[in-house]
C-alpha positions in Angstrom: -11.0 6.5 -8.5 -7.5 6.7 -7.2 -6.6 7.0 -3.5 -3.2 8.3 -2.7 -2.0 8.5 0.9 0.2 11.2 2.5 1.0 10.1 6.1 -2.2 8.0 6.0 -4.3 10.9 4.9 -6.0 10.3 1.5 -6.0 12.4 -1.7 -9.0 10.9 -3.5 -9.0 11.6 -7.3 -12.5 10.8 -8.4 -14.9 11.2 -11.3 -17.8 11.4 -8.9 -18.9 14.9 -7.7 -21.0 13.2 -5.0 -19.4 13.7 -1.6 -19.0 10.4 0.3 -16.9 11.6 3.2 -16.1 14.7 5.3 -13.1 15.9 3.3 -13.2 19.1 1.2 -14.0 18.8 -2.5 -11.9 20.6 -5.1 -11.9 20.5 -8.9 -8.7 18.8 -10.0 -7.9 21.4 -12.6 -8.0 24.2 -10.0 -5.6 22.7 -7.4 -2.0 23.4 -6.7 -0.6 20.1 -5.5 2.0 21.8 -3.2 -0.9 23.6 -1.4 -2.8 20.3 -0.9 0.4 18.5 0.4 1.1 21.4 2.8 -2.4 21.3 4.3 -2.2 17.5 4.7 1.3 17.6 6.3 0.3 20.4 8.7 -2.9 18.7 9.8 -5.1 21.5 8.3 -7.2 18.8 6.6 -7.5 15.1 7.2 -8.0 14.2 3.5 -9.2 15.8 0.2 -11.4 14.9 -2.7 -10.3 16.0 -6.2 -13.1 15.9 -8.8 -11.9 15.0 -12.2 -13.9 15.2 -15.5 -11.3 13.0 -17.2 -9.8 10.5 -14.7 -7.2 9.0 -17.0 -5.8 12.4 -18.2 -5.8 13.9 -14.7 -4.1 10.9 -13.2 -1.3 11.2 -15.8 -1.0 14.9 -14.9 -0.9 14.1 -11.2 2.0 11.6 -11.8 4.1 14.3 -13.6 4.6 16.0 -10.3 6.7 13.2 -8.8 9.0 10.2 -9.4 7.0 7.0 -9.4 8.7 4.1 -7.5 7.2 0.7 -8.5 7.0 -1.9 -5.7 5.3 -5.3 -5.2 4.2 -7.4 -2.2 2.0 -10.1 -1.0 -0.8 -11.0 1.4 0.2 -14.5 2.2 -2.1 -17.2 3.5 -1.0 -20.5 5.2 -3.2 -23.7 5.1 -5.1 -22.4 8.1 -5.9 -19.2 6.2 -3.8 -17.1 8.6 -2.2 -14.0 7.2 1.6 -13.3 7.2 2.6 -10.0 8.8 5.9 -8.3 9.4 6.7 -5.9 12.3 8.9 -2.9 11.4 9.2 0.6 12.9 6.8 -0.4 15.7 4.1 -1.0 13.1 2.5 -4.1 11.6 2.9 -4.3 7.8 2.7 -6.7 4.9 5.9 -7.8 3.1 6.8 -5.7 0.0 9.6 -4.0 -1.7 10.9 -2.3 -4.9 10.8 -3.9 -8.3 14.3 -4.3 -9.7 15.3 -3.4 -13.2 14.1 -6.0 -15.8 12.1 -7.9 -13.1 8.5 -8.7 -13.5 6.0 -7.5 -10.9 5.1 -11.1 -9.9 8.8 -12.1 -9.5 9.5 -9.0 -7.4 6.5 -9.7 -5.2 7.6 -13.3 -4.5 11.3 -12.3 -4.1 10.5 -9.5 -1.6 8.2 -11.8 0.5 10.9 -14.5 0.6 13.6 -12.0 1.5 11.7 -10.2 4.2 10.1 -13.2 5.8 12.4 -16.2 5.2 9.5 -18.1 3.7 9.4 -20.3 0.6 6.9 -22.4 -1.5 5.0 -19.3 -2.4 2.3 -19.4 -5.1 0.5 -16.3 -6.5 -3.3 -16.9 -6.4 -4.4 -13.6 -8.0 -3.8 -9.8 -8.1 -5.5 -8.0 -5.2 -5.0 -4.2 -5.9 -2.5 -1.4 -6.3 -1.9 1.1 -3.5 -0.2 4.5 -3.6 1.5 6.7 -1.1 3.5 9.9 -1.4 6.7 10.5 0.6 9.5 13.0 0.5 13.1 11.7 -0.1 15.3 13.9 -2.2 12.1 15.2 -3.9 8.6 14.0 -4.1 8.1 10.3 -4.6 5.0 8.2 -5.2 5.3 4.5 -4.2 3.0 2.4 -6.4 2.7 -1.0 -4.8 1.2 -4.0 -6.7 -0.3 -6.5 -4.2 -0.9 -10.2 -4.8 -2.8 -12.8 -2.8 -0.4 -15.7 -2.2 -0.3 -19.0 -0.4 2.4 -21.1 1.1 2.6 -24.4 3.0 6.0 -23.6 4.4 6.1 -24.9 7.9 9.6 -24.1 9.1 10.7 -21.2 11.3 10.3 -17.8 9.6 13.2 -15.4 9.6 12.7 -11.6 9.7 15.1 -9.6 7.5 16.6 -7.6 10.3 18.9 -5.5 8.1 15.6 -4.1 6.7 14.5 -3.2 10.2 12.0 -6.1 10.5 12.0 -7.5 14.0 9.1 -10.0 13.8 7.4 -12.2 11.1 4.4 -14.3 11.9 1.1 -15.7 10.7 -1.9 -14.1 12.5 -5.4 -15.5 13.0 -8.6 -13.3 12.7 -8.4 -12.0 16.2 -4.7 -11.2 15.9 -5.3 -9.6 12.5 -7.9 -7.3 14.0 -5.4 -6.2 16.7 -2.7 -5.7 14.1 -5.0 -3.5 11.9 -5.2 -1.1 14.8 -1.5 -0.4 14.4 -0.8 -0.4 10.7 -0.9 1.8 7.6 -4.1 2.9 5.7 -2.8 1.2 2.6 -2.4 -2.1 4.4 -6.0 -1.9 5.6 -7.0 -1.3 2.0 -5.2 -4.4 0.9 -6.7 -6.5 3.6 -10.2 -5.1 2.9 -9.8 -6.0 -0.8 -8.8 -9.6 0.2 -11.9 -9.9 2.5 -14.3 -8.5 -0.1 -13.3 -11.2 -2.6 
């Protein structure tokens, strides 16, 4: 299954024909992507299921419609098991950014977390998941973000990367995390849920 968000509304490409939500179900081969995007952007539907008989093939076909922008980021834990959040555009987020040419996914994830948060001594513990969201910027783009669970014992003051629009960086405990998740993106909830499930 692939879950791609358009303004926090999911396009779910699935090999299961069983409906597990209230979104309409279409057959992948019968859809016109522009129509689906139009309906999502105009609030005609809150999400959509696309049934695929060949998930690998249909995912490749889906990606042909847009430019894929690879990115990487981290869900960072401190020794108290608090989670590192950034605040940007009036929304709580996790640090992430584009992968540069000839850079490994892991190196990009660490570099972006360091740059956005002013934190060091990062260690990657494991890969969490990959999230996808579509946006429009000189054409259709799909941001494919690879997420890693990280840890750090860095105990100095954190520094938000203000030139990237980040105004706060801080570790949050469980109560604060639950509050932050009320004001974040659907992809960030997916990353956090993946972390909690494991």
